[in-house]
Every structure is written in structure tokens, then in C-alpha cells.
ChimeraX commands (.cxc) that place a marker at each C-alpha (Angstrom):
marker #1 position 0.00,0.00,0.00 radius 0.5
marker #1 position 1.32,3.41,-0.97 radius 0.5
marker #1 position 0.33,6.64,0.74 radius 0.5
marker #1 position 0.20,9.61,-1.63 radius 0.5
marker #1 position 0.03,13.20,-0.37 radius 0.5
marker #1 position -1.36,15.72,-2.84 radius 0.5
marker #1 position -1.26,19.52,-2.83 radius 0.5
marker #1 position -5.04,19.66,-3.38 radius 0.5
marker #1 position -8.19,17.58,-3.07 radius 0.5
marker #1 position -8.40,14.59,-5.41 radius 0.5
marker #1 position -11.70,14.70,-7.26 radius 0.5
marker #1 position -13.71,11.49,-7.57 radius 0.5
marker #1 position -13.41,11.59,-11.37 radius 0.5
marker #1 position -9.60,11.61,-11.12 radius 0.5
marker #1 position -9.65,8.82,-8.53 radius 0.5
marker #1 position -11.67,6.71,-10.96 radius 0.5
marker #1 position -9.03,7.32,-13.66 radius 0.5
marker #1 position -6.25,6.20,-11.29 radius 0.5
marker #1 position -8.28,3.10,-10.39 radius 0.5
marker #1 position -8.00,1.97,-14.05 radius 0.5
marker #1 position -4.20,1.73,-13.80 radius 0.5
marker #1 position -0.98,3.66,-13.43 radius 0.5
marker #1 position 1.88,3.85,-15.94 radius 0.5
marker #1 position 5.23,3.14,-14.26 radius 0.5
marker #1 position 8.71,3.03,-15.78 radius 0.5
marker #1 position 8.49,-0.72,-16.39 radius 0.5
marker #1 position 4.87,-0.88,-17.54 radius 0.5
marker #1 position 1.32,-0.50,-16.37 radius 0.5
marker #1 position 0.44,-1.37,-12.79 radius 0.5
marker #1 position -3.14,-2.32,-12.11 radius 0.5
marker #1 position -4.72,-0.77,-9.03 radius 0.5
marker #1 position -6.25,-3.22,-6.55 radius 0.5
marker #1 position -7.58,-0.58,-4.15 radius 0.5
marker #1 position -7.67,3.19,-3.89 radius 0.5
marker #1 position -9.23,5.24,-1.09 radius 0.5
marker #1 position -9.13,8.62,0.56 radius 0.5
marker #1 position -6.97,8.59,3.71 radius 0.5
marker #1 position -8.09,11.94,5.18 radius 0.5
marker #1 position -11.21,14.10,5.31 radius 0.5
marker #1 position -9.71,16.78,3.05 radius 0.5
marker #1 position -9.27,14.12,0.32 radius 0.5
marker #1 position -5.69,15.26,-0.23 radius 0.5
marker #1 position -4.10,12.01,0.95 radius 0.5
marker #1 position -4.92,8.72,-0.74 radius 0.5
marker #1 position -3.95,5.12,-0.22 radius 0.5
marker #1 position -3.18,3.07,-3.34 radius 0.5
marker #1 position -2.55,-0.65,-3.50 radius 0.5
marker #1 position -1.06,-1.88,-6.77 radius 0.5
marker #1 position -1.33,-5.35,-8.24 radius 0.5
marker #1 position 1.83,-7.07,-9.43 radius 0.5
marker #1 position 0.15,-8.05,-12.71 radius 0.5
marker #1 position 1.01,-6.10,-15.84 radius 0.5
marker #1 position -1.05,-5.65,-19.01 radius 0.5
marker #1 position 0.33,-8.85,-20.52 radius 0.5
marker #1 position -1.43,-10.67,-17.66 radius 0.5
marker #1 position -4.64,-8.66,-18.04 radius 0.5
marker #1 position -5.65,-8.39,-21.71 radius 0.5
marker #1 position -8.92,-6.65,-20.82 radius 0.5
marker #1 position -7.07,-3.64,-19.44 radius 0.5
marker #1 position -7.58,-0.31,-21.22 radius 0.5
marker #1 position -5.05,2.38,-22.06 radius 0.5
marker #1 position -3.62,3.97,-18.88 radius 0.5
marker #1 position -4.80,7.47,-18.06 radius 0.5
marker #1 position -2.23,8.37,-15.40 radius 0.5
marker #1 position 1.55,8.47,-15.66 radius 0.5
marker #1 position 4.03,8.41,-12.80 radius 0.5
marker link #1:1,2 radius 0.2
marker link #1:2,3 radius 0.2
marker link #1:3,4 radius 0.2
marker link #1:4,5 radius 0.2
marker link #1:5,6 radius 0.2
marker link #1:6,7 radius 0.2
marker link #1:7,8 radius 0.2
marker link #1:8,9 radius 0.2
marker link #1:9,10 radius 0.2
marker link #1:10,11 radius 0.2
marker link #1:11,12 radius 0.2
marker link #1:12,13 radius 0.2
marker link #1:13,14 radius 0.2
marker link #1:14,15 radius 0.2
marker link #1:15,16 radius 0.2
marker link #1:16,17 radius 0.2
marker link #1:17,18 radius 0.2
marker link #1:18,19 radius 0.2
marker link #1:19,20 radius 0.2
marker link #1:20,21 radius 0.2
marker link #1:21,22 radius 0.2
marker link #1:22,23 radius 0.2
marker link #1:23,24 radius 0.2
marker link #1:24,25 radius 0.2
marker link #1:25,26 radius 0.2
marker link #1:26,27 radius 0.2
marker link #1:27,28 radius 0.2
marker link #1:28,29 radius 0.2
marker link #1:29,30 radius 0.2
marker link #1:30,31 radius 0.2
marker link #1:31,32 radius 0.2
marker link #1:32,33 radius 0.2
marker link #1:33,34 radius 0.2
marker link #1:34,35 radius 0.2
marker link #1:35,36 radius 0.2
marker link #1:36,37 radius 0.2
marker link #1:37,38 radius 0.2
marker link #1:38,39 radius 0.2
marker link #1:39,40 radius 0.2
marker link #1:40,41 radius 0.2
marker link #1:41,42 radius 0.2
marker link #1:42,43 radius 0.2
marker link #1:43,44 radius 0.2
marker link #1:44,45 radius 0.2
marker link #1:45,46 radius 0.2
marker link #1:46,47 radius 0.2
marker link #1:47,48 radius 0.2
marker link #1:48,49 radius 0.2
marker link #1:49,50 radius 0.2
marker link #1:50,51 radius 0.2
marker link #1:51,52 radius 0.2
marker link #1:52,53 radius 0.2
marker link #1:53,54 radius 0.2
marker link #1:54,55 radius 0.2
marker link #1:55,56 radius 0.2
marker link #1:56,57 radius 0.2
marker link #1:57,58 radius 0.2
marker link #1:58,59 radius 0.2
marker link #1:59,60 radius 0.2
marker link #1:60,61 radius 0.2
marker link #1:61,62 radius 0.2
marker link #1:62,63 radius 0.2
marker link #1:63,64 radius 0.2
marker link #1:64,65 radius 0.2
marker link #1:65,66 radius 0.2
view
């Protein structure tokens, strides 16, 4: 689980985009869970799956890059 601190509130629409997957240096990481970690919605918790797109052919184009 990763804790991510943002400089502003994360909108639900953007959280839904992150939930579809995150582009990392070595490929796309699927997101297992994502949730707000504080009331201001500026800290989120993200749990990534170890699977990459070659293990998940149904995965769509990533919308977020690291």
C-alpha cells in the first residue's frame, strides 16, 4: 500500500481514472484498491497489483503516468 500526499483535493473523477491503472517506468500497474486517507481528500492510499497488461488483456489504455 502506498500513501500519496497531494497539494489539493483529489476529485472522484480523477480517482476513478487512477483506479484503471498507473503507468510506471516498467509498464502498467493495475490498481487493486484506492481510497481517501483523510477528510480533506488530499491524501490517498493506493494498493497496486503485481500483474502487468500482458497478464490482463482486458485492461484499457492507462490514463495516469508516474
